N, C-alpha and C positions, 0 to 999 in steps of 0.2 A: 363383570367389573363397570361401573357406570363412568362413562366418558361424556366430558363437557365439551362438546364440538365448538362452542363459542369461544372457550380459551385456547383454542388450537392457534397456534401462529403459522400463518402461510409464506412458506418459502416458495419463490418462483424461478424457473430457469425459461429464458425467452425462447419463444417457441414451442413449449412443452406444455400439454394440459394439466390442469390441476390434478386431475387423478392419477397421473403417471410422473408426478413432479418429484424429483428428490428420493426416489428409491434408490438402493445402495447400487444396483445395476447401472440405472442412469447416471449417479455420481460417478462411476468408475468409467463411464463412458466419455463423460464431459471432461474428466481429467486425461484420459488419453488422446484428446485433441492438442494437448501440448506437452505430455510427459511420455516417453518412451520407456516401455517396461515396467518394472518394480508392482506387477499386479498384487502381489500379496500386501504391500504396503497401500495401495489403492484400496484393496479391499477392507483394509482394518480400519482406514481413516472414513470410508464410506458407511462402514456400520457404525462408527462413533457419531457421524454426523445424523443419521437416520435415526440413532436413539433419541437424539435430541428433539427431531420431530414427533416420535412417538410419545416423548414425555411431556411435551405441549399439551397433548391431548389428554393427561391424566387429570384425575381431581386434585384439588390443592395439597390435600393430605399426604397422598401417595407420593406426587410431583416433587415434595420436598424431601424425601426419603432417597429417591433416585441421584444418585451423584453421576457425573462424568468418569467415563474409564479412562485415564490418561494415557498416552502412547510414548514409548520410547523408540526411536528409529536408529537403526545400529547400520552404519555403513561408512565407506570412503567418501570423500569430499566429490563434489561435482556428479553424483548419481541420481540428485532428483529430491532430497529431503527438504530442503526449503519450497522448493517450486511445489511440492506436492502441497505443503501447508498453505501456502501463499493463495495458490487456486482455489483450494478449500474453501478460504475465507471468501474469496472473490465470487463463489458460486452463490453463497447464501447472502452476500453483502453483509456479513457479521465485522466488527471490529477485530482488528488483527495486528499484532504488533512483533516483530521479530527482536529477539535480545541476544546478547552473548553474554554466557554465564561467566567468563574470566572477566567483565568489565565490573562485576561486584565485588564487594568486600563485607567482610564481617562486620558488626555493627562495632563501633571503636575505633575503625582504620578509615584512615582517608580515602574517600571515593565512593561510588554511588551505591546506596542501600537499596535491597533487593524489593522493599515495597515501590520504587520507582517505577518499576515495570507495569503495576496496577495503574499507577498516575499516568504513564504515558498510554495505555490501553483506554483509560477513560478519557484522555485528548481525544485519541482516534475515535472513539464513540460519539463524542460531542462534534467532532468534525463531520462525521457522516451525518448526522442528524441536521446539522446545520445545511448541509448541502442539500440534503432533502426538502427542508423548510424553504430555504432559498429558490429550489425550482419552482414551489409552490405560489410564492409571492412576486416572482421574477417580473412575470407579465405587468404586475399592477405597480409595483416599483418603477419600472420603466415608464408607465405612463404618467406616473406623478414626477418621475425626474424630468420628462418633456414639458410637463405644466409649470415647473418652476424655471426652467429654461426660456420657455415663452414669456413668463413673466418679467425675465431679465430683458430678453431682448426686445419686448414688445409689450409692455403692461398695458391692462385695459383701464381706460379712465372710470372712475368711481361712478356708478349710477345713482339717479336722485330718485327719490319718492319710492314707492314699494316695488321692489325687486320681481315679486310674484306677479305683478300685471304685465309684465313685458316678457313673458317668456315664450309668447306666440308672437313676439313682433319681428319683423325682417331682422337679419344681422345689420350690424352697423358697419361703417368704413373700418374702425378699428379691429373689429370682430373677422372683418374677411380678409385683411393683411396678416391678422395672426393665422388664420387657417391656411393662408399661402405659405407662410414660414412654415407650419407645421409640417406640410406637404413636403416641403424642401429638405426639412430635417428627416423624415422618413424616407425619402430616397436618397439621401446622402450628398446632395448637393451642398450642404452648407456644414460639410464634416471638418473642413479646414479652415473655417471661419473663428476668429478668436473673440472669446466671451471671459468677463470676468465674474467668477463665482466666489461664493465665500464656504470657506473648507474648516473642518477641525483640526486643530492640531493634535498629533498623537499624544498619547500619556506618558509619563517619564518612563526612560527605560532603565529600570532599575534590575531587571533579570540578568545583565550581562554581568552584573558586581557579584551575584549571589550564586550562579551557577558553577563555579569552580570545585568544589569541595563536596558535593553530592547533597546541597540543600538548596536544589533550585526551587522546590515549592514554598521557602521562605519568601525568596526572591519574588515569585509569582503573588504571593499574597501581599507583601509590601507594595508591589505597583499597583495591585488592586484599591489598596488602601489610599494609597496616595492621588490615584487617579479620583477619588471621592474628596479628599481634601482639597486638592487643587484641580478645579473644574477645568476641561480642556478649553482653550481659547479659540475664537475664531480668527482667521484671517482670510484676507481676499487674495486670489492668486488668478493670473489668465491663463487660460488654456484654451484649447480647440473645442469646438463643438462636439467632436467625438469622443474626446477626453473628459469634458465635463458631464455628458449622459452616463459614462462610466461611473465617473466619481458621485454623481447626484444619486446614480440606482443604486450603489453601495450603500449610501446615508440612505435611502429609502428602505432598503432591505432591513438594515439594522434596525430601523424603528417598527418595522412591520413583524418583525420575528421577536416571540415572547421567549426571553432566553429562559424563564423559569421553566417553562414545559419543555424547552429543548433538552435542559440538563437532567428533567425528570424522566423524560424518554431515553436519553443516553445512559443513565444509570441503569435503566431496566433492560436496555440492549446490551450494556457490556455485563450486567451480572448473569442474564439467562444464554446471551449469544456468542460472548467473548472467546477469542483464542489467543492464548500466548504461545510462540515457539521461542523456545530457550534451547540456542544452538550452542555448539562447544562444551555440553555438559560433561564430556569426559575428561576435560580440562581442570576439574574442580573434584574428580573423583580420585579416591586414596586418602589414607591415613596420613596424619604428620609425622613428618620422620625428623623432627627437632626443628631448629631454626632455620630460616631462609624464606626466600620471596614467597614461599607458597605455603606458608605457616597457617593463613586462615582458609584453605581450601574446604576442610571438614566444618568450619565455622559458617562458610557461607552457604554450603548443602544445609545446614540446621535452620539457618535464616530462611531459606527457600521453603523448607518444609512446611510450615504455618500457612504461608499463602497458596501451596499446592491443595493442603489438608482442608482449606476454607477457614478464611479468617475475614476480619473487617479492616479495610487500609482506608485511612482517613486522605481525601484529595481537596483539592481547592473547591471542587462541586461537591463535596459531602461525603459521607462515607460509602464504601461500596464493598460488597459482600464477594467473596471469590468461591463459594460453595459450589458453583454451577459454570465456572470458568474452564473453559478445555484447555489442559496444558499439553504440548507436545514438545519432548525434548529430544536431541538429537546430538549424535557424537560419533566420531569415527571409531574410539575404543581401541587404537593399535597398541600404545603401550599400557592400557588400563582395561578393566572388564567391568559391566555392569553390577558385579557382585561387589566392586570395591566402593559403590557409594554406600552411605549409610543406611543400615535396612530400614529404618522407617520412610526415607526417600523411595528405596527400591519399591516399597509396599504402595506407595501412591503411584507407581507407573506401572499398573498390572498388564498392560498390552506391550508387547514386545515384536519388534518387526525388524528382520535383517534385510537390508536392501542388497542388492547383488552388484557387482563390477561390473561395468559396461563391456561388451564384448566388441568387435569389429562389425557384425551384423548391427548391432545397437548403435553404433556411430552412425553407419548408412542411413538408418530411419531417422535418427535426430537431425541429420543434415536434409532431408528431403520430406518427411512426412509430416511433423506438426504443424499446426498453423502460424508457430513463429519459426519454422525451421529457418536454420543458417542460410542456406541455400536461397530460400524466398527472400531474406531478408537482404542477402548482398546483391540480389538481382534487382530488386526495388531500388535500393539505395545508387547503383550506377546508373539505371533507366533514369534516375532524377538528372543526371548528367548528359542523357542522350546515348549511354553505351548499352548496348545489349549483351548481358553476359550468357553463356549457354554453358550448362554443366553436363559433361556426358556421363553414362552410367561407369564407364571406366574410370573416369577422373573423379567421380565422387567416392567410387572404391579406393582409389590410392589415397586420397585426403583420409578417410577412415581408417585405411591400413597404418598411414604414417600416424596418426594420432594413437594407433594401439601401441605401436613400436615405441613412440618416445614415451608413453606412460608406463611400459615395461621396463625401460631402460633408466629412467629419472623417477622423479615422484610421480605416484598415480595421483591426478587431479581430475579423473573422470571426462566429462563432456567438456569443462573449462579448456581443457587443451585445443579444442576443436576452433575455439576463437582465435587463440595465438597462431595456430596452423593457417587459418584462412585469410588472417590479417596480412600473415608473411607473403602467402600465394598472391594475394590481389595488391600488395604493396604500390608497386610499378604502375597498375591500372589506376588506382585511386588516386594517385600522384597527378599522372596525366592527364584525367579526364577534367573538365573537357577540353582543354587547350589543344593537346597533342595526343589524341588517343584513336585507335579504331573503333569504329561504331559497332562492330560485331567482335567479341572475342570468345572463342571457344575454350573451356577449360576442361582439358582431357588430360588421359594419362601423361603424356609426354609433357605437357605444360606443368602439371605438377611436379612433376619428377624434376624438372628442368630447374626449378626455384627450390626444390627441398634436398635433393639427392648429397650434395657436399655438407649441407648441416646436419643429416641425419646420420651420413656414414662418419662422421667425427662426433663422438659421443661427447666430448668435452664441450665442443661447440653447441651442441645440441641442447646442454644444459643451460646455457646462458642465452641462447636465442629462441628456443621452443619450449 
């Protein structure tokens, strides 16, 4: 098979060589840094992501024939479904949005239509490209902003005669003064100095009028139209030099960035690399059983179907094709099952993976191992107020045991239960710090028990508090 290497898109992981980047094994290792367990789900998404990398190396003809294998994640809340999808998107810096299936309604009902998820994805793509372009031009924009400020603070007198003849001449007194002002601005000595600058008024805010009934795109288009009919007015405003530099830098960035090329790159990025995570898809599963609030559930499924199959959605930035967008759907499926979805939609999610409920050992690892582990987060938060938190192994064990116990007795909300328990345990410390609190607090088995035993013993009380 002929492979055109010049067409391959290069995705990078910091600190990883191009030869080793984004292999499925490496993707799983990166996900392991933040998510405990769920190895099967990690393997499935890693393969789906690697297949995109493989597809990018193929010829144009074959590339169009290969469509992404969408994924359906099945598992209770709080086990890592959303986090896996979000970290996956961050890993390759791809446009990503998370939407809830329950907020969409069938065409003809009041509410958001399903095509708005692609419009939201496109907005995400445009913001990503704008951030990248901003990083490219920010230095130049800052330099131009400084020159504009210098012109306001100390304008140079107009030169007479041929300007080119004086290029090698010694700096004049105004130029030397201007240079001193520049050095003071760079050192921050003039940050609080007040200056009057010219700023542009924002465009008429028509969006708020039109966003209530799912016609938000109309509102955006009307805003753009009115922006051209009524050009933005300029007005003068007194601000500090530090604030003026930010305002003028933003204005220069807008001038330096070519929005047409931004939109073109964003459309390509969304069409080839976009990821849409549809949560709560189990809530729209099931057939109609007559009238009622769920009457349009199957209609929503049928409206989602063409987008997942591959269609063209009209956005304010132009048409966007969804043929190669990766869709990851997720749901607990407590009262329904995947086979309750309409058959056509089932067929568009060929990869099924069931996420496991979290055990006590998983809770202990979640508390201590990941880079964003709860113990690390709370230790850093209290350290900001000069309080050293020390979590002992038996203390962590008791927190994990309490989380499992409450999940068994009440609703199983997975790892989210740990947030509630940690807040309850550290409530007194968080309130007292830094005014009246010990500088070193040991969170051991006895400390955790003293704050949770009465609540956990009383099942009714634990339902309300934990």
